[in-house]
C-alpha positions as CSV (number, residue, x, y, z in Angstrom):
1,X,12.0,19.6,-24.8
2,X,12.2,18.8,-21.1
3,X,9.5,16.9,-19.1
4,X,8.7,17.6,-15.5
5,X,6.5,15.5,-13.2
6,X,4.6,16.9,-10.2
7,X,5.3,14.6,-7.3
8,X,2.0,15.4,-5.6
9,X,-0.5,14.6,-8.3
10,X,1.7,13.1,-11.3
11,X,0.8,15.9,-13.7
12,X,3.5,16.0,-16.6
13,X,4.6,19.4,-17.8
14,X,6.6,19.8,-21.0
15,X,8.9,23.0,-21.1
16,X,12.4,24.1,-20.4
17,X,11.6,24.9,-17.0
18,X,9.0,23.6,-14.3
19,X,5.9,25.7,-13.9
20,X,5.7,28.0,-10.9
21,X,2.6,26.2,-9.8
22,X,1.1,22.9,-10.8
23,X,-2.2,23.6,-12.8
24,X,-3.9,20.5,-11.4
25,X,-3.2,20.4,-7.7
26,X,-1.5,23.8,-7.0
27,X,1.8,22.4,-5.8
28,X,4.8,24.8,-6.2
29,X,7.7,24.2,-8.6
30,X,9.8,22.6,-5.8
31,X,7.5,19.5,-6.0
32,X,8.4,19.0,-9.7
33,X,11.0,16.5,-10.8
34,X,12.9,16.5,-14.1
35,X,12.1,13.2,-15.8
36,X,13.5,13.9,-19.1
37,X,15.6,16.7,-20.2
38,X,15.3,16.0,-23.9
39,X,18.7,14.4,-24.6
40,X,18.2,11.1,-22.6
41,X,19.7,12.2,-19.3
42,X,17.9,13.1,-16.0
43,X,18.9,16.0,-13.9
44,X,18.1,16.6,-10.2
45,X,14.7,18.0,-9.5
46,X,14.3,21.8,-9.4
47,X,13.9,23.3,-6.0
48,X,12.3,26.6,-5.0
49,X,15.0,28.7,-3.5
50,X,12.6,30.9,-1.8
51,X,11.4,28.1,0.5
52,X,13.4,28.4,3.7
53,X,11.5,25.9,5.8
54,X,12.1,22.1,5.3
55,X,9.1,20.7,7.4
56,X,6.7,18.5,5.3
57,X,3.1,18.2,6.1
58,X,0.6,15.6,4.8
59,X,-3.0,16.2,4.5
60,X,-4.7,13.3,6.4
61,X,-7.9,13.6,3.9
62,X,-6.3,13.4,0.4
63,X,-2.6,12.8,1.0
64,X,-1.3,16.1,-0.4
65,X,2.1,16.9,0.8
66,X,3.0,20.7,1.6
67,X,6.4,22.0,2.3
68,X,6.8,25.0,4.6
69,X,7.1,26.3,8.2
70,X,3.4,25.7,8.7
71,X,0.6,23.5,7.5
72,X,-1.5,25.2,4.8
73,X,-5.2,26.5,5.4
74,X,-6.9,25.2,3.5
75,X,-5.4,22.2,1.6
76,X,-5.1,23.2,-2.1
77,X,-6.3,19.9,-3.4
78,X,-9.4,18.9,-1.1
79,X,-9.9,22.0,1.0
80,X,-9.3,20.4,4.3
81,X,-8.4,22.8,7.2
82,X,-4.9,23.0,8.5
83,X,-5.9,20.7,11.6
84,X,-6.1,17.8,9.1
85,X,-2.4,18.1,8.4
86,X,0.3,16.0,10.1
87,X,4.2,16.5,10.0
88,X,5.8,13.6,8.3
89,X,9.3,14.4,9.0
90,X,8.8,14.3,12.7
91,X,7.5,10.9,13.6
92,X,7.1,11.8,17.2
93,X,4.8,14.7,16.6
94,X,1.6,14.5,18.5
95,X,-1.5,15.5,16.5
96,X,-4.9,14.8,18.0
97,X,-6.7,14.7,14.6
98,X,-4.3,12.0,13.2
99,X,-4.9,8.2,13.8
100,X,-2.6,6.8,16.6
101,X,-1.1,3.4,16.6
102,X,-2.2,0.8,19.0
103,X,-0.1,1.3,22.2
104,X,0.8,-2.5,22.2
105,X,2.7,-1.9,18.8
106,X,5.4,0.2,20.6
107,X,5.7,3.4,18.4
108,X,3.9,5.6,15.9
109,X,5.7,4.7,12.8
110,X,3.6,5.7,9.7
111,X,3.7,3.6,6.5
112,X,2.4,4.4,3.0
113,X,1.1,2.1,0.3
114,X,2.9,2.9,-2.8
115,X,-0.1,1.6,-4.9
116,X,-3.0,3.7,-3.7
117,X,-1.4,6.0,-1.0
118,X,-3.1,4.8,2.0
119,X,-1.2,5.5,5.3
120,X,-1.0,3.0,8.2
121,X,0.3,3.9,11.7
122,X,1.9,1.1,13.6
123,X,5.2,-0.6,14.5
124,X,4.9,-2.6,11.2
125,X,2.9,-2.2,8.0
126,X,-0.2,-4.3,7.7
127,X,-0.3,-7.6,6.2
128,X,-2.6,-6.3,3.3
129,X,-3.6,-2.7,2.4
130,X,-7.3,-2.2,3.5
131,X,-8.0,0.0,0.5
132,X,-6.5,-1.8,-2.5
133,X,-5.4,-5.2,-1.0
134,X,-1.7,-4.8,-1.8
135,X,0.6,-7.0,0.5
136,X,2.9,-5.5,3.0
137,X,5.8,-5.5,0.7
138,X,4.3,-2.5,-1.1
139,X,4.5,-0.3,2.1
140,X,7.3,2.1,2.7
141,X,8.0,4.0,5.9
142,X,7.0,7.8,5.3
143,X,10.1,9.0,7.2
144,X,12.2,7.0,4.7
145,X,10.6,8.9,1.8
146,X,11.0,12.2,3.6
147,X,14.6,11.8,4.8
148,X,16.2,13.0,1.5
149,X,16.2,16.3,-0.2
150,X,16.5,15.0,-3.7
151,X,13.9,12.8,-5.3
152,X,16.7,11.1,-7.4
153,X,18.3,9.8,-4.3
154,X,15.8,7.7,-2.3
155,X,16.8,6.2,1.0
156,X,16.4,2.3,1.3
157,X,12.9,1.7,2.3
158,X,12.2,-0.5,5.3
159,X,10.3,-3.2,3.2
160,X,11.3,-5.5,0.5
161,X,9.8,-3.7,-2.5
162,X,11.2,-0.1,-3.1
163,X,9.1,2.8,-4.7
164,X,9.8,2.8,-8.5
165,X,12.1,5.4,-9.7
166,X,10.9,5.5,-13.3
167,X,7.3,5.7,-14.5
168,X,5.7,2.6,-15.9
169,X,6.2,1.9,-19.7
170,X,4.2,-0.3,-22.1
171,X,6.1,-0.5,-25.5
172,X,2.9,-0.8,-27.5
173,X,1.4,2.4,-25.9
174,X,4.4,4.6,-25.2
175,X,4.2,6.3,-28.5
176,X,0.9,7.8,-27.2
177,X,2.4,8.5,-23.8
178,X,1.7,12.3,-24.0
179,X,-2.1,11.7,-24.7
180,X,-2.2,8.9,-22.0
181,X,-0.7,11.5,-19.5
182,X,-3.4,13.9,-20.3
183,X,-6.1,11.4,-20.0
184,X,-4.9,10.5,-16.6
185,X,-4.3,14.1,-15.4
186,X,-7.8,15.1,-16.4
187,X,-9.5,12.0,-15.0
188,X,-10.6,10.4,-18.3
189,X,-11.6,7.1,-16.5
190,X,-13.8,8.5,-13.7
191,X,-15.5,10.7,-16.4
192,X,-16.2,7.9,-18.7
193,X,-17.4,5.4,-16.0
194,X,-19.8,7.8,-14.6
195,X,-21.9,8.1,-17.9
196,X,-23.0,4.4,-18.2
197,X,-23.3,4.2,-14.5
198,X,-25.8,7.0,-14.5
199,X,-27.8,5.3,-17.3
200,X,-27.9,1.9,-15.7
201,X,-30.4,2.5,-12.8
202,X,-32.6,4.6,-15.2
203,X,-32.7,1.6,-17.6
204,X,-33.4,-1.0,-14.8
205,X,-36.3,1.3,-13.5
206,X,-37.8,1.5,-17.1
207,X,-37.7,-2.3,-17.3
208,X,-39.4,-2.7,-14.0
209,X,-42.0,-0.1,-14.9
210,X,-42.7,-2.2,-18.2
211,X,-43.0,-5.3,-16.2
212,X,-45.2,-4.0,-13.3
213,X,-47.5,-1.6,-15.3
214,X,-47.3,-3.2,-18.8
215,X,-46.0,0.2,-20.2
216,X,-44.5,-1.5,-23.5
217,X,-43.2,1.7,-24.9
218,X,-41.1,2.2,-21.8
219,X,-39.7,-1.2,-22.0
220,X,-38.8,-0.7,-25.7
221,X,-36.9,2.5,-25.0
222,X,-34.9,0.7,-22.3
223,X,-33.4,-1.3,-25.1
224,X,-31.9,1.7,-26.6
225,X,-30.5,2.8,-23.2
226,X,-28.9,-0.6,-23.0
227,X,-27.3,0.0,-26.4
228,X,-25.8,3.2,-25.3
229,X,-24.4,1.4,-22.2
230,X,-22.9,-1.5,-24.3
231,X,-21.2,1.2,-26.7
232,X,-19.8,3.2,-24.0
233,X,-18.3,0.3,-22.1
234,X,-15.2,-0.1,-24.3
235,X,-14.2,3.4,-23.5
236,X,-14.8,2.7,-19.7
237,X,-12.6,-0.4,-19.9
238,X,-9.9,1.2,-22.0
239,X,-9.4,4.3,-19.7
240,X,-9.4,2.0,-16.7
241,X,-6.8,0.0,-18.1
242,X,-4.6,3.0,-18.8
243,X,-5.2,4.3,-15.2
244,X,-4.5,1.0,-13.9
245,X,-1.2,0.5,-15.7
246,X,0.2,4.0,-15.6
247,X,-1.1,5.5,-12.3
248,X,-1.1,2.2,-10.2
249,X,1.7,0.3,-11.8
250,X,-0.4,-2.5,-13.2
251,X,-0.4,-4.2,-9.7
252,X,-3.0,-6.9,-9.7
253,X,-4.3,-6.5,-6.1
254,X,-7.8,-7.8,-5.0
255,X,-9.3,-4.5,-5.6
256,X,-8.2,-4.2,-9.1
257,X,-9.0,-7.7,-9.9
258,X,-12.6,-7.4,-8.7
259,X,-12.8,-4.0,-10.6
260,X,-11.8,-5.7,-13.9
261,X,-14.2,-8.6,-13.2
262,X,-17.2,-6.3,-12.6
263,X,-16.3,-4.2,-15.7
264,X,-16.3,-7.4,-17.8
265,X,-19.6,-8.6,-16.4
266,X,-21.3,-5.2,-17.0
267,X,-19.9,-5.2,-20.6
268,X,-21.1,-8.8,-21.3
269,X,-24.6,-8.3,-19.8
270,X,-25.2,-5.1,-21.6
271,X,-24.3,-6.9,-24.8
272,X,-26.7,-9.8,-24.0
273,X,-29.6,-7.6,-23.0
274,X,-29.2,-5.2,-25.9
275,X,-29.1,-8.0,-28.5
276,X,-31.9,-9.8,-26.6
277,X,-34.2,-6.8,-26.6
278,X,-33.4,-5.8,-30.2
279,X,-34.1,-9.1,-31.8
280,X,-37.0,-10.0,-29.3
281,X,-39.0,-6.8,-28.8
282,X,-41.7,-8.7,-27.1
283,X,-39.3,-9.5,-24.2
284,X,-38.6,-5.8,-23.8
285,X,-42.3,-4.8,-24.0
286,X,-43.5,-7.5,-21.6
287,X,-40.3,-8.5,-19.5
288,X,-40.0,-11.9,-18.2
289,X,-38.5,-12.9,-14.8
290,X,-35.1,-13.9,-16.2
291,X,-34.9,-10.7,-18.5
292,X,-35.8,-8.6,-15.5
293,X,-33.2,-10.6,-13.2
294,X,-30.3,-9.9,-15.5
295,X,-30.9,-6.2,-15.4
296,X,-30.8,-6.2,-11.6
297,X,-27.7,-8.3,-11.6
298,X,-26.0,-5.7,-13.9
299,X,-27.1,-2.9,-11.6
300,X,-25.7,-4.7,-8.5
301,X,-22.4,-5.5,-10.2
302,X,-22.1,-1.8,-11.4
303,X,-22.8,-0.7,-7.9
304,X,-20.0,-3.0,-6.6
305,X,-17.6,-1.6,-9.1
306,X,-18.5,2.0,-8.0
307,X,-17.9,1.0,-4.4
308,X,-14.4,-0.3,-5.2
309,X,-13.6,2.8,-7.0
310,X,-14.8,4.9,-4.0
311,X,-12.5,2.9,-1.7
312,X,-9.6,3.8,-4.0
313,X,-10.2,7.5,-4.2
314,X,-11.7,8.1,-0.7
315,X,-9.4,6.4,1.4
316,X,-10.3,5.4,5.0
317,X,-9.4,8.1,7.8
318,X,-5.7,8.2,8.1
């Protein structure tokens, strides 16, 4: 059975033909590329023959790319109005709502980070991506990506590292690729990470109440909350690893490095505090300074991890 990938959101569809519309982001079938036709060969992407206009528009809020004579209203992904779209096939187009390059740079070339999708305007790509921390070799000129009608024939990018033509593979996980694609398409990591992140501040508040007002029952209950956090963290870390490897190519930029470190710290502290409270109930009923301090450290680290994830999802204004 053939596999088709949506070039807008990455959704993978298995059928003899590409769907008329992507069920995730709403892109039409012209945005699907055949990545596997079932016998090992790859055919050119299917194009919607009803589309007569070739102008491409990019949403400045979420990065969605629309093909048509006019920009859509609203964006089918994030709901932004048509004024938030800029033509990407015409670098000279003047749009008041799109960030302009510094006049000293000389032109309005637009560069896109192939790791996180951030778009930079200027004569050259930035030294590092302000969102994910990737170096300038990970930027490609948007006009280079839009210059070809076929996704199987990419023009040479203006930087050293080209956009990869094939999806990333990990031999020890590829047998589960179908389930991994589903997990990524339906945002398994953001869902998983919000569960313990919602419990962490409640747990810290319970421990603080036990320390200030001597509410021993609340302090003991916080131990069970901490156990829940500890047991949920492996799911958070595993789904995060899958998203990092398959959605972002496993690139170890500063953002991903610190997200991994923060996840490891939260996991380690949740284990320490759970075991501490379980085997020393008096510490939970009457929290001491160090016991309370570790809870606040975990809350702060979880907050930093959430902030980094927010940077990745909600890019700066384009």
